[in-house]
MARMIBA-701228 format. One line per 3 residues: number of its first residue (from 1); their letters; for each residue x, y, z of N, C-alpha, C. Coordinates in nm, 2 decimals. Atoms other than C-alpha are relative to their C-alpha. Example, Ala and Ser with C-alpha at 12.3 -4.5 7.8 and 13.67 -1.06 7.14 Angstrom:
MARMIBA-701228
1	as	0.09:-0.12:0.00:1.23:-0.45:0.78:0.09:0.12:0.00; -0.09:-0.11:0.00:1.37:-0.11:0.71:-0.08:0.11:0.08
//
This chain:
MARMIBA-701228
1	mpw	0.11:-0.05:-0.05:13.36:9.80:8.12:0.06:0.00:0.16; -0.02:0.00:-0.16:13.42:9.90:8.51:-0.09:-0.06:0.09; 0.10:0.07:-0.10:13.26:9.64:8.75:0.07:0.03:0.13
4	tss	-0.03:-0.01:-0.11:13.29:9.71:9.09:0.04:-0.15:0.07; -0.05:0.16:-0.04:13.49:9.41:9.24:-0.03:0.01:0.15; 0.03:0.01:-0.11:13.40:9.50:9.62:-0.15:-0.05:0.07
7	ipl	0.11:0.00:-0.04:13.06:9.42:9.60:-0.02:-0.18:-0.07; -0.01:0.16:0.06:13.01:9.00:9.54:-0.11:0.02:-0.11; 0.07:0.00:0.15:12.87:8.90:9.19:-0.13:-0.08:0.07
10	llv	0.11:0.07:0.01:12.52:8.79:9.19:0.01:-0.13:-0.07; 0.00:0.15:0.08:12.45:8.40:9.08:-0.05:0.03:-0.14; 0.02:-0.02:0.16:12.43:8.38:8.71:-0.11:-0.09:-0.01
13	lvl	0.13:0.08:0.03:12.07:8.26:8.62:0.05:-0.05:-0.13; -0.01:0.11:0.10:12.13:7.96:8.36:-0.15:-0.07:-0.02; 0.09:0.07:0.04:11.84:7.87:8.16:-0.01:-0.11:-0.06
16	tpv	-0.01:0.15:0.05:11.83:7.49:8.10:-0.06:0.04:-0.15; 0.04:0.02:0.12:11.83:7.46:7.71:-0.14:-0.09:-0.05; 0.12:0.09:0.06:11.50:7.35:7.57:-0.05:0.00:-0.13
19	afg	0.02:0.02:0.13:11.41:7.23:7.25:-0.15:0.03:-0.07; 0.13:-0.03:0.01:11.11:7.39:7.10:-0.08:-0.07:-0.15; 0.04:0.06:0.15:11.12:7.21:6.75:0.04:0.10:-0.10
22	ars	-0.08:-0.09:0.11:11.29:7.36:6.42:-0.10:0.07:-0.06; 0.08:-0.09:0.08:11.12:7.65:6.25:0.10:0.06:-0.11; -0.07:-0.08:0.09:11.23:7.82:5.93:0.05:0.13:0.05
25	kds	0.00:-0.13:-0.05:11.19:8.15:6.10:-0.04:0.00:0.13; 0.06:-0.01:-0.15:11.17:8.27:6.47:0.03:0.17:0.00; -0.01:-0.16:0.00:11.09:8.66:6.48:0.08:0.05:-0.11
28	gav	-0.06:-0.06:0.10:11.26:8.71:6.16:0.14:-0.05:0.00; -0.12:0.06:0.02:11.57:8.50:6.24:0.03:-0.13:-0.05; -0.02:0.13:0.07:11.68:8.23:6.03:0.07:-0.09:0.07
31	vgt	-0.06:0.11:-0.08:11.75:7.90:6.19:0.11:-0.07:-0.06; -0.12:0.06:0.03:12.09:7.75:6.20:-0.01:-0.15:-0.07; 0.04:0.09:0.06:12.13:7.47:6.01:0.09:-0.13:0.05
34	gta	-0.09:0.09:-0.10:12.35:7.25:6.29:-0.12:-0.09:0.06; 0.07:0.08:-0.02:12.20:6.97:6.41:0.02:-0.05:0.17; -0.04:0.02:-0.15:12.36:6.97:6.77:-0.06:0.11:0.10
37	pit	0.02:-0.13:-0.08:12.23:7.14:7.07:0.10:0.11:0.01; -0.11:-0.12:-0.02:12.37:7.49:7.11:0.03:0.05:0.14; -0.08:-0.04:-0.16:12.60:7.60:7.39:-0.04:0.18:-0.02
40	idl	-0.01:-0.16:0.02:12.57:8.01:7.44:0.07:0.03:0.12; -0.09:-0.05:-0.13:12.82:8.18:7.64:0.00:0.14:0.00; 0.02:-0.13:0.00:12.74:8.52:7.74:0.11:0.07:0.07
43	ssp	-0.10:-0.05:-0.09:13.07:8.67:7.86:-0.01:0.16:0.04; 0.01:-0.12:-0.06:12.96:9.02:7.90:-0.16:0.03:-0.01; -0.08:-0.03:-0.13:12.80:9.15:8.12:0.00:-0.11:0.11
46	kgg	-0.03:0.12:-0.07:12.92:8.93:8.38:-0.07:-0.03:0.14; 0.09:-0.02:-0.12:12.65:9.00:8.65:0.05:0.06:0.10; -0.06:-0.10:-0.12:12.69:9.19:8.98:-0.06:0.11:-0.01
49	wtv	0.05:-0.15:-0.01:12.68:9.56:8.97:0.06:0.08:-0.13; -0.07:-0.10:0.10:12.78:9.82:8.68:-0.04:0.13:0.06; 0.02:-0.14:-0.06:12.80:10.18:8.73:-0.01:0.06:-0.15
52	drm	0.02:-0.07:0.15:12.78:10.23:8.31:-0.12:0.01:-0.03; 0.11:-0.01:0.06:12.51:10.34:8.13:-0.03:-0.07:-0.12; -0.02:0.10:0.10:12.62:10.14:7.83:0.05:-0.11:0.02
55	vsv	-0.07:0.13:-0.05:12.67:9.79:7.87:0.02:-0.09:-0.11; -0.04:0.10:0.11:12.83:9.55:7.62:-0.06:-0.12:0.02; 0.06:0.12:0.02:12.61:9.25:7.53:0.14:-0.08:-0.10
58	kgr	-0.10:0.06:0.08:12.89:9.00:7.40:-0.01:-0.14:0.03; -0.03:0.15:-0.03:12.92:8.62:7.37:0.01:-0.06:-0.11; 0.00:0.09:0.11:12.91:8.34:7.12:-0.10:-0.12:0.01
61	vsd	0.07:0.09:0.01:12.71:8.05:7.01:0.08:-0.12:-0.06; -0.08:0.16:0.06:12.85:7.68:6.95:-0.03:-0.02:-0.17; 0.04:0.03:0.16:12.66:7.66:6.59:0.02:0.15:-0.07
64	atv	0.00:-0.11:0.11:12.83:7.92:6.36:-0.08:0.03:-0.11; 0.06:-0.05:0.10:12.56:7.92:6.14:-0.13:0.05:0.03; 0.13:-0.08:-0.06:12.30:8.07:6.37:0.03:0.12:-0.01
67	npv	-0.03:-0.15:0.01:12.28:8.42:6.24:-0.14:0.06:-0.06; -0.05:-0.07:-0.12:12.11:8.63:6.39:-0.03:-0.09:0.14; 0.06:0.03:-0.14:12.06:8.57:6.77:-0.10:0.09:0.03
70	tis	0.08:-0.10:-0.07:11.78:8.72:6.98:0.05:0.01:0.12; -0.03:-0.04:-0.14:11.88:8.94:7.25:-0.14:0.08:0.07; 0.08:-0.06:-0.09:11.63:9.01:7.53:0.05:0.07:0.13
73	ing	-0.04:-0.08:-0.11:11.68:9.31:7.75:-0.14:0.04:0.07; 0.11:-0.02:-0.08:11.43:9.34:8.03:-0.16:0.01:-0.09; 0.13:0.02:0.08:11.15:9.21:7.77:0.02:0.05:-0.13
76	dry	-0.02:-0.03:0.15:11.26:9.38:7.46:0.08:-0.06:-0.05; -0.08:0.09:0.08:11.37:9.17:7.20:0.06:0.05:-0.13; -0.08:-0.07:0.09:11.64:9.27:6.94:0.07:-0.13:-0.06
79	lir	-0.08:0.10:0.09:11.81:9.06:6.66:0.14:0.07:-0.02; -0.14:-0.05:-0.02:12.20:9.09:6.67:0.06:-0.10:-0.10; -0.06:0.07:0.10:12.41:8.95:6.37:0.10:-0.07:0.08
82	tvn	-0.15:0.08:-0.04:12.69:8.69:6.45:0.08:-0.01:-0.09; -0.09:0.05:0.08:13.00:8.65:6.30:0.09:-0.12:0.03; -0.07:0.09:-0.03:13.16:8.33:6.32:-0.04:-0.08:0.13
85	gef	0.09:0.06:-0.12:12.92:8.24:6.59:0.01:0.11:0.11; -0.01:-0.10:-0.10:13.03:8.57:6.78:-0.09:0.09:-0.02; 0.07:-0.14:0.00:12.83:8.87:6.88:0.00:0.11:0.08
88	srk	-0.04:-0.07:-0.10:12.86:9.20:7.04:-0.09:0.13:-0.02; 0.10:-0.13:0.00:12.64:9.52:7.10:-0.01:0.08:0.11; 0.02:-0.10:-0.17:12.63:9.79:7.35:-0.13:0.05:-0.02
91	fpv	0.12:-0.03:-0.02:12.30:9.87:7.50:-0.02:0.08:0.12; 0.04:-0.07:-0.13:12.16:10.14:7.76:-0.09:-0.10:0.08; 0.09:0.09:-0.13:12.05:9.97:8.09:-0.09:0.08:0.08
94	tsg	0.10:-0.07:-0.11:11.78:10.06:8.35:0.06:0.01:0.10; -0.04:0.00:-0.14:11.86:10.17:8.67:-0.08:-0.10:0.09; 0.04:0.09:-0.11:11.82:9.89:8.93:0.03:-0.13:-0.08
97	knv	0.00:0.15:0.03:11.74:9.52:8.80:0.03:0.02:-0.15; -0.01:-0.01:0.15:11.84:9.44:8.44:0.02:-0.17:-0.01; -0.01:0.13:0.04:11.78:9.09:8.27:0.02:-0.02:-0.13
100	isv	-0.05:-0.01:0.15:11.96:9.00:7.96:-0.01:-0.14:-0.03; 0.03:0.17:0.05:11.88:8.65:7.77:0.06:0.01:-0.17; -0.05:0.04:0.14:12.03:8.52:7.46:-0.10:-0.11:-0.07
103	qaa	0.08:0.12:0.06:11.81:8.29:7.23:0.05:-0.02:-0.15; -0.03:0.05:0.14:11.94:8.08:6.93:-0.06:-0.13:-0.04; 0.08:0.12:0.03:11.78:7.82:6.71:0.08:-0.06:-0.10
106	nka	-0.04:0.07:0.11:11.89:7.55:6.48:-0.10:-0.13:-0.02; 0.11:0.14:0.05:11.75:7.20:6.36:-0.03:-0.05:0.14; 0.00:0.07:-0.10:11.81:7.08:6.70:-0.12:0.06:0.12
109	gtf	0.09:-0.07:-0.11:11.56:7.33:6.89:0.05:0.13:0.02; -0.05:-0.14:-0.03:11.58:7.67:7.02:0.02:0.02:0.17; -0.11:0.02:-0.16:11.81:7.74:7.34:0.01:0.14:0.05
112	nfa	0.01:-0.12:-0.05:11.81:8.02:7.58:0.14:0.01:0.14; -0.09:0.00:-0.11:12.08:8.15:7.83:-0.02:0.14:0.05; 0.06:-0.14:-0.06:12.00:8.45:8.08:0.13:0.06:0.12
115	ktf	-0.08:-0.05:-0.13:12.21:8.68:8.32:-0.10:0.09:0.07; 0.09:-0.14:-0.04:12.08:8.93:8.56:0.11:0.09:0.06; -0.07:-0.08:-0.07:12.26:9.22:8.70:-0.06:0.13:0.04
118	fak	0.09:-0.13:-0.03:12.19:9.55:8.87:0.08:0.11:-0.06; -0.07:-0.12:0.04:12.32:9.89:8.74:-0.03:0.12:0.08; 0.00:-0.12:-0.07:12.38:10.18:8.96:0.02:0.13:-0.05
121	vep	0.01:-0.12:0.10:12.31:10.48:8.73:-0.15:0.08:0.03; 0.13:-0.09:0.01:12.08:10.76:8.71:-0.08:-0.07:-0.11; 0.08:0.05:0.13:11.76:10.67:8.52:0.01:0.09:-0.09
124	vpl	0.00:-0.08:0.12:11.76:10.77:8.18:-0.10:0.04:-0.06; 0.16:0.00:0.02:11.43:10.95:8.11:-0.04:-0.04:-0.12; 0.08:0.05:0.13:11.41:10.87:7.72:0.13:-0.11:-0.07
127	vtv	-0.04:0.08:0.10:11.53:10.58:7.52:-0.08:-0.07:-0.10; 0.06:0.04:0.12:11.46:10.45:7.20:0.10:-0.09:-0.06; -0.10:0.07:0.07:11.58:10.16:6.99:-0.10:-0.06:-0.11
130	lts	0.04:0.04:0.11:11.49:10.05:6.64:0.08:-0.10:-0.06; -0.06:0.10:0.06:11.54:9.72:6.49:-0.12:-0.05:-0.14; 0.08:0.06:0.11:11.41:9.52:6.17:0.02:-0.15:0.01
133	dtd	0.01:0.16:-0.02:11.34:9.15:6.12:0.07:-0.04:-0.14; -0.06:0.04:0.14:11.54:9.15:5.75:0.10:0.04:0.00; -0.18:-0.05:0.05:11.92:9.16:5.67:0.00:0.05:-0.10
136	nvy	-0.03:-0.06:0.16:12.08:9.35:5.40:-0.10:0.12:-0.04; 0.11:-0.14:0.03:11.82:9.64:5.43:0.03:0.11:0.12; 0.00:-0.14:-0.09:11.84:10.00:5.57:-0.13:0.02:0.10
139	tdl	0.10:-0.04:-0.05:11.58:10.06:5.82:0.06:0.13:0.10; -0.06:-0.12:-0.09:11.70:10.40:5.98:-0.09:0.08:0.09; 0.08:-0.05:-0.10:11.60:10.55:6.28:0.02:0.17:0.00
142	hiy	-0.02:-0.16:0.01:11.53:10.94:6.29:-0.10:0.05:0.11; 0.06:-0.07:-0.11:11.44:11.14:6.58:-0.01:0.13:-0.03; 0.02:-0.17:-0.02:11.28:11.53:6.60:-0.02:0.02:0.13
145	eps	0.02:-0.05:-0.12:11.33:11.69:6.90:-0.07:0.13:0.01; 0.08:-0.14:-0.01:11.11:11.98:7.03:0.12:0.11:0.02; -0.10:-0.14:-0.03:11.30:12.32:7.01:-0.03:0.07:0.12
148	adl	0.06:-0.07:-0.10:11.10:12.46:7.29:-0.09:-0.08:0.08; 0.08:0.06:-0.07:10.93:12.34:7.59:-0.19:0.04:-0.01; 0.14:-0.04:0.02:10.54:12.34:7.64:-0.04:0.11:0.05
151	tdp	0.06:-0.12:-0.05:10.52:12.67:7.79:0.01:0.12:-0.12; -0.01:-0.08:0.12:10.59:12.82:7.43:-0.09:-0.07:-0.11; 0.08:0.06:0.12:10.28:12.70:7.23:0.01:0.04:-0.12
154	vkq	-0.01:-0.06:0.14:10.36:12.91:6.95:0.11:-0.08:-0.08; -0.12:0.08:0.07:10.69:12.72:6.86:-0.07:-0.13:0.01; 0.03:0.12:0.01:10.51:12.42:6.96:-0.09:-0.05:-0.11
157	sen	0.10:-0.03:0.12:10.23:12.46:6.72:0.08:-0.01:-0.14; -0.07:-0.01:0.14:10.48:12.53:6.46:0.13:-0.11:-0.05; -0.09:0.12:-0.01:10.66:12.20:6.52:0.14:0.04:-0.02
160	kte	-0.13:-0.04:0.05:11.00:12.35:6.51:0.07:-0.11:0.09; -0.04:0.10:-0.07:11.23:12.07:6.59:0.16:-0.02:-0.06; -0.16:0.03:0.04:11.61:11.94:6.58:0.01:-0.14:-0.04
163	hvf	-0.01:0.15:0.08:11.69:11.63:6.36:0.11:-0.09:0.04; -0.12:0.08:-0.05:11.90:11.35:6.52:-0.01:-0.10:-0.11; 0.00:0.11:0.04:11.99:11.07:6.30:0.14:-0.05:-0.05
166	waq	-0.14:0.07:0.01:12.28:10.87:6.14:0.10:0.10:-0.04; -0.11:-0.09:0.03:12.46:11.18:6.00:0.00:0.13:0.09; 0.00:-0.14:-0.11:12.36:11.43:6.30:-0.01:-0.10:0.10
169	tqs	0.01:0.08:-0.10:12.45:11.20:6.59:-0.03:0.05:0.13; 0.03:-0.06:-0.14:12.42:11.44:6.88:-0.06:0.14:-0.03; 0.08:-0.11:0.00:12.17:11.71:6.95:0.07:0.12:0.09
172	qtg	-0.03:-0.11:-0.09:12.24:12.08:7.09:-0.05:-0.03:0.15; 0.04:0.02:-0.13:12.05:11.97:7.38:0.05:-0.10:0.09; -0.08:0.09:-0.09:12.23:11.65:7.47:-0.04:-0.13:-0.05
175	gnf	0.04:0.14:0.04:12.05:11.36:7.29:0.11:-0.05:-0.09; -0.09:0.05:0.04:12.26:11.10:7.16:-0.03:-0.11:-0.07; 0.04:0.09:0.09:12.22:10.88:6.85:0.14:-0.11:-0.01
178	yln	-0.12:0.09:0.00:12.43:10.55:6.85:-0.02:-0.09:-0.15; 0.01:0.05:0.10:12.53:10.40:6.51:-0.01:-0.16:0.00; -0.01:0.15:0.00:12.48:10.03:6.43:0.14:-0.06:0.00
181	eqa	-0.13:0.03:-0.01:12.82:9.94:6.54:0.01:-0.14:0.04; -0.03:0.13:-0.02:12.90:9.57:6.48:0.10:-0.06:-0.06; -0.14:0.04:0.09:13.21:9.38:6.38:0.08:0.10:-0.06
184	gsy	-0.09:-0.10:0.05:13.41:9.68:6.34:-0.05:0.09:-0.08; 0.03:-0.08:0.09:13.18:9.85:6.11:-0.14:0.09:0.06; 0.11:-0.08:-0.04:12.95:10.16:6.18:-0.14:0.01:-0.09
187	dqp	0.12:-0.04:0.13:12.72:10.14:5.86:-0.06:-0.13:-0.06; 0.09:0.13:0.03:12.57:9.79:5.85:-0.15:-0.01:-0.04; 0.16:0.01:0.01:12.23:9.73:5.68:-0.03:-0.13:0.07
190	gyg	0.06:0.11:-0.08:12.01:9.48:5.86:-0.07:0.01:0.12; 0.08:0.01:-0.12:11.87:9.40:6.19:0.01:0.14:0.10; -0.05:-0.11:-0.10:12.03:9.72:6.37:0.03:-0.10:0.10
193	pyl	0.08:-0.10:-0.03:11.97:9.80:6.64:0.04:0.15:-0.03; -0.03:-0.13:-0.05:11.97:10.18:6.63:-0.04:0.05:0.11; 0.04:-0.09:-0.13:11.98:10.38:6.95:0.00:0.15:0.01
196	yth	-0.01:-0.15:-0.03:11.88:10.71:7.08:-0.04:0.00:0.15; 0.06:-0.04:-0.13:11.89:10.84:7.42:0.03:0.12:0.04; 0.01:-0.10:-0.04:11.86:11.13:7.62:0.00:0.04:0.14
199	rsp	-0.01:0.02:-0.17:11.97:11.21:7.99:-0.06:0.10:0.04; 0.06:-0.12:-0.02:11.81:11.53:7.99:-0.09:0.05:-0.11; 0.08:-0.01:0.10:11.54:11.54:7.75:-0.08:0.16:0.02
202	plg	0.08:-0.09:-0.03:11.38:11.90:7.68:-0.14:-0.02:0.02; 0.13:0.02:0.03:11.01:11.92:7.75:-0.08:0.04:-0.11; 0.07:-0.03:0.14:10.77:11.89:7.46:-0.02:-0.14:-0.05
205	iyr	0.09:0.08:0.06:10.66:11.68:7.19:0.15:-0.06:-0.11; -0.12:0.07:0.07:10.94:11.43:7.01:-0.09:-0.09:-0.14; 0.04:0.12:0.12:10.85:11.23:6.66:0.10:-0.07:-0.01
208	ida	-0.08:0.10:0.04:11.02:10.91:6.58:-0.05:-0.06:-0.11; 0.03:0.09:0.15:11.05:10.78:6.23:0.09:-0.10:-0.03; -0.10:0.09:0.06:11.17:10.49:6.06:0.00:0.03:-0.14
211	nyw	-0.01:-0.02:0.14:11.29:10.52:5.70:0.07:-0.13:-0.08; -0.04:0.13:0.07:11.33:10.22:5.46:0.06:-0.01:-0.13; -0.08:0.02:0.14:11.56:10.13:5.19:0.06:-0.13:-0.02
214	psg	-0.02:0.17:0.03:11.56:9.76:5.05:0.14:0.00:-0.06; -0.12:0.04:0.09:11.84:9.59:4.86:-0.05:-0.15:-0.04; 0.04:0.15:0.07:11.80:9.29:4.63:-0.12:-0.03:-0.01
217	dka	0.12:0.09:0.02:11.48:9.05:4.64:-0.05:0.06:0.11; 0.09:0.00:-0.11:11.37:9.21:4.97:-0.11:0.10:-0.04; 0.11:-0.06:0.04:11.01:9.31:4.95:-0.06:0.09:0.11
220	hvv	0.03:-0.10:-0.12:10.95:9.46:5.28:0.07:-0.07:0.15; -0.06:0.06:-0.13:11.05:9.42:5.64:-0.11:0.06:0.12; 0.07:-0.04:-0.11:10.88:9.47:5.98:0.09:0.08:0.09
223	atl	-0.09:-0.07:-0.07:11.03:9.76:6.18:-0.07:0.00:0.14; 0.05:-0.02:-0.15:11.00:9.76:6.59:0.07:0.09:0.07; -0.05:-0.11:-0.05:11.05:10.04:6.78:-0.05:-0.03:0.16
226	nvv	0.01:0.02:-0.16:11.09:10.01:7.19:0.05:0.14:0.04; -0.02:-0.12:-0.06:11.04:10.32:7.36:-0.03:-0.01:0.16; -0.02:0.03:-0.15:11.12:10.35:7.75:0.01:0.16:0.04
229	lfg	0.01:-0.13:-0.05:11.03:10.67:7.94:0.02:-0.01:0.13; -0.05:0.01:-0.14:11.20:10.72:8.30:0.00:-0.16:0.06; -0.01:0.13:-0.01:11.30:10.38:8.30:0.08:-0.05:0.14
232	gts	-0.07:0.03:-0.12:11.36:10.21:8.64:-0.05:0.11:0.14; 0.05:-0.06:-0.11:11.14:10.45:8.82:-0.15:-0.03:0.02; 0.16:0.00:-0.04:10.77:10.46:8.96:-0.07:0.06:-0.14
235	kev	0.09:-0.08:0.11:10.67:10.69:8.64:0.06:-0.09:-0.13; -0.05:0.03:0.17:10.82:10.45:8.36:-0.12:-0.02:-0.06; 0.10:0.01:0.12:10.64:10.42:8.05:0.06:-0.10:-0.08
238	rkt	-0.06:0.09:0.10:10.71:10.15:7.79:-0.13:-0.02:-0.12; 0.09:0.03:0.11:10.58:10.08:7.44:0.06:-0.07:-0.11; -0.07:0.08:0.12:10.66:9.85:7.15:-0.09:0.01:-0.12
241	vrn	0.08:-0.03:0.12:10.55:9.96:6.81:0.04:-0.08:-0.12; -0.06:0.05:0.13:10.58:9.75:6.48:-0.09:0.01:-0.11; 0.08:-0.04:0.10:10.49:9.85:6.16:0.07:-0.08:-0.12
244	plv	-0.08:0.06:0.16:10.56:9.68:5.77:0.04:0.15:-0.06; -0.05:-0.10:0.10:10.76:9.90:5.56:0.02:-0.06:-0.12; 0.03:0.09:0.12:10.71:9.82:5.19:0.07:0.07:-0.11
247	mpg	-0.05:-0.08:0.14:10.81:10.11:4.92:0.13:0.06:0.04; -0.15:-0.06:0.01:11.18:10.22:4.88:-0.01:0.14:0.03; 0.02:-0.13:-0.07:11.22:10.55:5.07:-0.13:0.04:0.11
250	etv	0.12:-0.02:-0.10:10.91:10.51:5.28:0.05:0.06:0.13; -0.04:-0.01:-0.15:10.91:10.68:5.62:-0.16:0.01:0.05; 0.11:0.04:-0.11:10.68:10.58:5.89:0.02:0.07:0.12
253	tma	-0.01:-0.05:-0.13:10.62:10.79:6.19:-0.05:-0.13:0.10; 0.04:0.14:-0.11:10.64:10.50:6.47:-0.08:0.05:0.11; 0.04:-0.04:-0.15:10.57:10.72:6.77:0.01:0.15:-0.01
256	fvr	0.00:-0.13:-0.08:10.50:11.07:6.92:0.02:-0.04:0.15; -0.02:0.03:-0.13:10.66:11.08:7.26:-0.03:0.16:0.06; 0.06:-0.14:-0.09:10.55:11.38:7.50:0.06:-0.01:0.14
259	idk	-0.06:0.01:-0.11:10.76:11.47:7.81:-0.04:0.13:0.06; 0.04:-0.11:-0.06:10.61:11.69:8.06:0.08:0.02:0.14; -0.05:-0.03:-0.11:10.72:11.84:8.38:-0.02:-0.11:0.11
262	nqv	0.01:0.11:-0.11:10.77:11.59:8.71:-0.03:-0.13:-0.06; 0.00:0.14:0.05:10.86:11.30:8.50:-0.13:-0.06:-0.05; 0.12:0.07:0.05:10.52:11.26:8.34:0.03:-0.02:-0.15
265	gyi	-0.05:0.00:0.16:10.54:11.12:7.96:-0.12:-0.10:-0.06; 0.09:0.08:0.08:10.33:10.97:7.70:0.05:-0.05:-0.12; -0.05:0.05:0.14:10.37:10.78:7.38:-0.13:-0.04:-0.07
268	fap	0.14:0.02:0.12:10.11:10.78:7.08:0.07:-0.07:-0.14; -0.01:0.06:0.13:10.15:10.52:6.79:-0.08:0.04:-0.11; 0.11:-0.04:0.10:9.97:10.67:6.50:-0.07:-0.09:-0.10
271	tmd	0.05:0.10:0.09:9.96:10.37:6.29:-0.05:-0.13:0.09; 0.04:0.09:-0.08:9.87:10.17:6.60:-0.15:0.03:0.08; 0.10:-0.04:-0.09:9.66:10.36:6.85:-0.12:0.09:-0.08
274	pkp	0.11:-0.12:0.02:9.31:10.54:6.82:0.04:0.15:0.00; -0.02:-0.14:-0.01:9.32:10.90:6.74:-0.04:0.08:0.14; 0.02:-0.04:-0.13:9.34:11.08:7.07:-0.12:0.09:-0.01
277	rde	0.12:-0.10:0.02:9.03:11.28:7.16:0.05:0.13:0.12; -0.04:-0.10:-0.09:9.20:11.49:7.44:0.14:0.10:-0.06; -0.09:-0.09:0.05:9.37:11.79:7.28:0.10:0.06:0.10
280	svw	-0.09:-0.05:-0.12:9.52:11.88:7.61:0.13:-0.06:0.01; -0.12:0.09:0.01:9.77:11.61:7.56:0.07:0.01:-0.12; -0.04:0.01:0.14:9.81:11.58:7.18:-0.03:0.10:-0.08
283	pkw	0.08:-0.11:0.11:9.76:11.90:6.95:-0.05:-0.06:-0.13; 0.07:0.05:0.16:9.58:11.88:6.63:0.11:-0.04:-0.10; -0.09:0.04:0.11:9.91:11.86:6.44:0.04:-0.15:0.00
286	vin	-0.03:0.13:-0.02:9.98:11.55:6.60:-0.09:-0.10:-0.03; 0.10:0.08:0.00:9.65:11.40:6.61:-0.04:-0.02:-0.20; 0.02:-0.02:0.12:9.60:11.49:6.22:0.12:-0.06:-0.08
289	ynp	-0.12:0.01:0.07:9.96:11.41:6.13:-0.03:-0.14:-0.09; -0.01:0.11:0.08:10.00:11.15:5.83:0.12:-0.09:0.02; -0.14:0.08:-0.03:10.23:10.86:5.96:0.07:-0.07:-0.10
292	rqk	-0.07:0.07:0.12:10.32:10.75:5.61:0.05:0.08:-0.10; -0.06:-0.09:0.10:10.53:10.96:5.37:0.09:-0.06:-0.09; -0.13:0.03:0.09:10.74:10.92:5.07:0.12:0.09:0.04
295	ssg	-0.12:-0.11:-0.02:11.09:11.07:5.14:0.11:-0.06:-0.10; -0.12:0.02:0.06:11.44:11.11:5.00:0.08:-0.09:0.08; -0.09:0.03:-0.11:11.58:10.97:5.30:0.12:0.08:0.04
298	gee	-0.09:-0.11:-0.04:11.81:11.28:5.32:-0.03:0.03:0.15; -0.01:-0.07:-0.12:11.88:11.54:5.62:-0.17:0.03:0.04; 0.11:-0.05:0.00:11.53:11.65:5.57:-0.13:-0.05:-0.06
301	y	0.14:0.04:0.07:11.16:11.51:5.48:-0.07:0.09:-0.05
//
């Protein structure tokens, strides 16, 4: 990752490890079996400045039984699998200040380590990240982009969309889907995360779904979707959506996103939020949409 060397690096913010008491689970993460305090080494990012839109979060924990670790990026939390104590995953960054922290827990308690850096990049108008709280299951992210902007009400009402997901990772408009690449594999079940970003999203309404395929004795998962619109700007909009997924093949619409002109954005979570009353923002097909559906998990639902 190219970091500029002409600008002095910022001081690394190290949080003193604090033990909160051992628990069997922490946000879905199984606590490690070690009894010694955990040392966390975050080798990337290095602090200072970056010009990369995607930053590698890479490091290791001294207790190799800790799996997964919890990564927090600007307040959004994700579970990341470890392999022999090591973890690595790329994430989109926000223009300006970014704070990344790592949390790991074992029988000695819960321990944290954090770094702060600045990203000199153009703001990304649309970022979505989907994770789950359970290993060895598939919780797949599906994005349905608008095919026309809001100046074409006929096409909007017909809900014509382009589908972006694990088998179609790029859209014609420039949307990018990032597979769950960890430990040399692009197709790992488990916590995720699955990412979708768009640097120049078409105006209109986006549908964001999670599709669930369990394995073994896994009864259900909790899926978490983080959506950021116009991150790092005065128009920034953020929302975190959590939904339980129970039935094999079940599809849940986690959120609708509307992007208007002049960097105006809206997020509606149909399973969490009350039905909108203002049809000037959300049309009837959104307001009346059934957010829970059975699907085959294929390309089209």
